[in-house]
N, C-alpha and C positions, 0 to 999 in steps of 0.2 A: 755377443757370444751366446746369450740365452736364446735370443730370437733365431739365430742360426741353428742351434740345437733343436728348437721346437719345430722348425721347418722340415727337419729330416724325419720327424716322427710321422707315423700313419695317423689317420683320422681317429681311430679308436684309441691309440696311445695318447694323442693330444687330448682327447676327451677325458681319459682317466687321469692324466697328469694335471690338467686344469682342475678337475674335481678333487684331486688329492690336495692341491694348494688351497682350494676353497675350504675343504674339510679341515685342513690343518689350522687355517685362520679361525674358522668357527670354533674348533676345539680349544684354541688358545684363549679366545674370549670367553668361552664356556668355563674353562679352568679358572680364569680370573674371577668370573662371576660366582662360581661355587666357593672359591676361597673367601669371598666377601659376604657370602650369605650369613654365616654364623656371626661374624663381628657385627653385622648390621642388625641382626635380630637381638643379639646380646646388648647392643647399645640401647635399643628400645626398652628392653627389660630393665637395664640399668637405670634408665631415666625414671621408670615407674618405681623402682626400689628407692631411688634417691628421694622422690616425692614422699614415700611412706616414711623413710628415715627422718627427713626434715620435719614432717608432721609429728612423728613420735618424739623427736628431740624437743620440739616446741612444747608438747605436753609435759615432758619431764621437767623442763625448766620452769614452766608455769606452775606445776604442782610441787616444785622443789623436791623432786624424788632423789633420795640418796642412792648411790650405787652400792647398796647393801642387800643381802639376801632377802630380808623381810620386806623392805620397801619395794624392791624390784618385783618380788612375788606378788605383793598387793597391786602394784601397778599393772602387771601382766593380767591379773584377774579382772581388774576394773576396765582395762582397755583391750580386752581380748578381741572384741569385734573388729578392731583395726587390723588385726593380723589373721582374720578368718580365711583369707585366700592364700596365705603364706604357709609354707611347709614347716618353717622353724624360725624363731627369733631368739637371739642370744645376747646377753649383756656381760660386759667385762668391766672390772674397776680399773683405776688408773695404773694398777700393778699387773694388769693382764690376767687377773684371776676371774674365773667364771663365777658370776653372781646371779644369773638368771637364765632360764631356758624354758621355752614354751613346751618342749617335749616332756617336762616334768610337772606340768600344772595339774595333771590328774593323779599324781602320786601322793602318797602320804607326806605331810610336811617334814617329818623326821628324816625321811629318805631323800628329801629334796636337796639339803645341803651336802649330804654324804655323796650323792651322785655328782653334785657340782664339782667336787674336788677331784673326782676320778674320770669325769667325762672326757672323751677324746673325739675330736671331729674326724670325719672321713678322710682317709689318706688319699691324696691326689696324685695323678700321674705327674712325674717330675717335669717332663718336657712341656706339657700343657701349662702348668702353673708357673713354671719359670718364664715362659714366653709372656704370659699375662702380667707377671710381676715386673718383668723388665720393661714392658710397655708403660708401666707406672713408675719407672725408675726405682723399683724395689728390687734390691739385689738379694739373692738367696744362694746359699752354698749348695753345691750339687750333692744330693743324697739320692738314695734309691727310692725312698718314699718321703713325701713332704706332708707334714701335718698342718692343720689349721692354726695351731698355736705358733708354729714357725712363721706362717704367713702373717699373723697378727703382730708378732714381734718385729719382723722386718718392715711391716707397714708403719709401725710406730716410730721407726728410726729412718724412714725413707724421705725423699724430697717431696713425695706426693702426700705426705701427711697433712691432714686437714681436708682433703678432697675424697669423695667416695671412691672406693676401689671395688671392682666387680671381677669375679672369676667364675669359671664353670667347672663342675665336677661330673664326670661320667663314671658312675659306679654300677656296673652290671646293667640292669634294666632301667636304672634311674639316671636321669640327666637333670642336674640341679644347678641353679645359678645363685651365687651368694654375693651380697654387697655389704661392705663394712665401712664404718666411719667413726671418727672420734667425736665425743661429746664434750663441748667446751662451755664453761660457765665463768664469766668475768675474765676470759683469757686464760683460764686454768683448765687443764684436762681433768675431767672427773670420771671418765670411763669411755667404753667403746660399745657400739651397737652393731650387730650383724644380723641381716635377714636372709633367709634361704627359701627359694621357691622351686617347686618341682616344675621343670621346664621341658617336659617330654614333648610338648607341642613344638618347641624349637627343633628338637632332634627329629621329630616326625616330619616337620616341614623341610628340614635339610635333606633327610633321607628321600622324601618324596621328590624333591627337586633333582637330587642326584640320580634317582631311578628314572625320572622323566628324561633327563639329559641322556642317560645311557640308552634308554629305549629309543629315544629320538635318533641318537647316533647309529644304533644298530639298524633302525628302520631306514635311515638315509643311506647307510652303506648297502643295505639290501636292495633299495630302490636303484642305486647306482649300478649294482651288479646286474639287476634285471634289465635296466636300460642299456647297459653295455652289451648284454647278450642280444637284446632286440636290435641294437645298433649294428652289432656284428652280423647277426643272422639275416636281417632283412635289408640292410643297407650296404655295409662294408663288403660282405661276401659277393652280393650281386655286382657291385662296382668292380671288385677284383675279377669276377668272371668276364665282365665287359672289357676290362683291360687285357686279360688273357686272350679274349676273342680277337681284339685288334692286333695284339702282338703276333698271334699265330697267322693271322691274315697277312701281316707285314712280312713274316718269315716264310710265307707260302707253305705252312705246315699242313699236312693232311689231317692231323689229329686236332681238329678245331673244337673249341669250347662250345658246348651246347647252351644256347640262350633261349630255347623255346619256352621254358618255364618262365623266364623273365618277360618274354613277350606277352604272356597271358595276364600279367599284372595290369591293374587299372590305374596305377599311380604314375608319377613322373618317370620312375625307372622303367616302367613298362613302355611308356612313350619313347624314352631314350633308346631302349632295346630295339623297338620296332623301327625307329628312325635309323639307327645304326645298321640294322640288318638290311633294311631297304636300300640304304646308301651302299652297303657292301655288295648286295646283289646287283645294283645298278652299275657300280664300278666293274664288277666281274663281267656283267653283260657287255659293258663297253669294251673291256679288255678282250673278251672273246670275239666281239664284233670286229675290233681292230685287227686281231690275229687272223680271223677268217677273211676279212677284207683284204689284208695284205697278201694272204695266200692266193686268193682269187685274182688279185691284181697281177701278181707275178705270173700266174698261169695265163692270164689274158694277154699280157705283154709278150710272153714267151712265144706264142704262136706267130704274131706279126714279126717278131725279131727273127724267128727261124725262117719265115718267108722272105724277109729282107736279106738275110744271109744267102739263102739259096738263089734268089733273084739276082743279087749282086755278083755272085760267083758265075752264074750263067751269062750274065751281061758282059762280063769280061771276055768270055770265050766265043761269043757269037758276033757275026757281022751281018746277020739277016735284019734288015730294017724293020720288018713287021714284028719279028720276035723281040727286037730291042724296044719297040714301041709298047708291046704288051708288058714286057718286063719293067719298063719305066712306069707304066700305069700301076702295076702291082706295087712297086716301090713307093709311089705316091700315096696309094691307098693305105699301105702299111704304116707309113709315117703319120698320115692323118689319124689312123686308128690309135696309134701310140700317143699322139698329141692329145686327142680327145679323151683318152683314158686318163692321162696325167692331169689334164685340165679339170675334168669332172671329179676326179679323185681329190684334187686340191680343194675344189669348191665344196665338196662333200665334207671334208675335214673342217673347213671354215664354218660351214653350217652347223656342224655338231658342237663346235666350240661356242658359237653364238647361242645355240639352243640351251646349253648348260647355264647361260647367264640370263635367259629370258624366263619370265614368270607367267603362269596361267592366270587368266582373269575372265570374268563373265563378259561375253561379247555376243552381239547379234550378228550372225554370219550372213544374213540375207543382203544387207547393203554392201557388204564386202565383196560377195560373189558378183552382185550386179555391177559393181564398179569395175571389177576385172573384165567382165564381159564387154562393158562399154569401152574400156581401154583397147581391147582387141578389135572391136568394130571400128573405132574412130582413130586410134593412134598407131597401134601396131600394124605392121604390114601383113595382112592376112592374104592367103592365096586368093587369087583372082576369083571374084563372084562367089566366094564362100561366106555365108552369113551365119553369124552366131545369134541365136535367139534365146532369150531368158524368160522364165515363167516360174511362179510359185503358186501354192494352193490357197493364198489369200489370208493366211494367218498374220497376226500383228507382229509377233516376235519369233525368232528362231535362235534361242539362247543356248550357248554351250560354254564350258570352261576351255578356253583356248588362247592361242597367240595370233593376233590379227595378221601380221605379215607372213606367218606360216600357212594360214588358210589361203591367203593370196597366192603363195608359192604352189600349194597343192593344185588349186584351180588352174593356174597358169601352165603348169607342167602337163596337166591332163588335156588342156586345150591345145597346147603345142603338139601333143601326141596325136590327138584327133585330127588336127589340121594336116599333119604329115601323111595321114592315111586317107584323107578326103580328096575327092575329085573336084574339078572346077564345076561350079554351079550347084554343088551340094550344100546341105545345111548341117549345122551343129546345134543341138538343143541342150540347154542347161535348165534342169528342173530342180526346185527346192521345195520340200514338203515337211510337215510336222505331224507325225501320226499320233495316235491316242496313247502310245507307250512313252511319250516324250522323247522319241527318237527322231533326230533330224536326218533326213535323207537328201543327198545331193547326187543327181544323175547327170552324167555327160553322155549324150546320145549322138552318134554320128551316122553318116550314110556311106561309110567306106566299105571296104571289102570284108570287114569282120575278122574274127579270130579263127584260126584253126583249132579244133576241139582240143588237141594235145597241148596247145599253147596257153589256154585260159588259166591253167594252174601254175604256169611258169613265168608269165610275163612280168611278175613283180620280183623275180629273182635277180640278184645282182649280176650284171654283165650279159644278161640274156637279151637277144634281139632276133626277131623273126624277119628282118629285112636285109638279107645278104646283098641285095642290089644297091643298097645305100651304105655299103661297108665304108667305115671311116667317118661318116657323118654323125653317127650315134655310138655312144659308149655302152649302152645297155644299163645305165644307172638312173635314168630319168624316172621310170616307174618305181624302181627300188627306193629312190629318195621319197617319192610320194607315199609309198607303203610305210616307210619309217616315220614320216611326219603324221600320218594317220594313226599309227600305233602310239605315237607320243600323245595324241589327243584321246586315247582309249577308244578309238573308233575301229571300224571294220571296212575293208575295201574288197570289192569283188568285180570280176570282169566276165562278161558273157555276151553272146550274140543276140541281136534283136530277133524276136519270134518270127518276123516276116523274112528274115535272112538278108535284110538290106542295111547292114551296118552292125556296129558294136555298141555295147552299153557298159560303162564303168560306173558303179554305184558305191557311194561312201555313206556309212551310217555313223553319225556322232551321237553319243549319249546327251540328251537335252537336260536342261535344268529349269 
């Protein structure tokens, strides 16, 4: 259930939700830690007080000090160094009467006893003292204010009697810790001893820790907010723009999301944006190409179909043998034309599908071209007495990023075209060179009739043919396929006549590496 809910959230919401959980867990442990700080520090203070109390009791018993005002007063004066780090030390007799107090040591002896009868210890917060008393199994009735005398009385009657009891007082700017214990001689209680120490250091330590935790929590929360903003601004929104970009492309919406700013980024999102845009443009180019190709194909087929229809209608109405022969010849040529168009179109589609699966790699095109030339000279049926000659400029390598079988297809199609224009006894020359600009040049030079000047800029167009006498044998796609394959390799192709007027030259320029 939880995982399903989490899957429905956005990346930013997932991030905030997970951080909320982590923050809550940390807060819980922090709360437990803060609640245990004070008891831990008080325990250490209590242990120190217990040591002082035990040492004091040992001195009382060793010196046989009576829990009377004069004896306690003398004892306090003689052992005052023991309590120099304490804020207050008080003694009570077995009847819980105050018989000694370090706060009165500097007073006149006559006022000492009078103060003892009237002295009242600091009133404590009821909830605080009740909690601490209950921890020691000391039960105390609920009152608005609890006095030290009440605590002492309840302690004397509690199950914890005999063990040191420590409690804290928070009075205005003073935080004090008091520990009390009964004094026993020969199993008989002779009095009670209580020591009080100013423990502002504990309060300061607690407040510092609380302040640190609060500052840390605020800082962490602030960092999370900043990181959330950065995550949203620099990652989530760009991804949303990319998603919107793909959706609008899918929906063929004219209002496309602009990702030009994303393409300028130098990080992974920039690479993704550029790749996505390149893929989109390539797909759009392919769609446009397919649409244009289909339109051109329909147009090209329409003409022979119209010719077929007209010739067939006339053929039905004529009995002239010569005319019927001409009409049958026209029908045959039209059928051949349509068949060639469909065949080449089908092959072209297959080639485009294959191209989408093939990968560019570093290849040396010189041995590839030489192999194709050798195949045409030795294996393929070349027109009688037509010799294809190969030469290069003597460089070691002619490296490009390309597809080997597509380079073979380019050269083969160009050789087929040159052969079809060449006369018996003529030659075809294939020249490969590597110029200083790392540009690989491939020239196919024939000794045919050359191009008409108006044709040089059109021969690579789809379905264009300047050989009406060979109607039906060619679809006009051969050189267009070559042009597309050259474009695939980021190359350039150009056709022009030889300067001497004895043939044509088709030159391909590939970017070298």
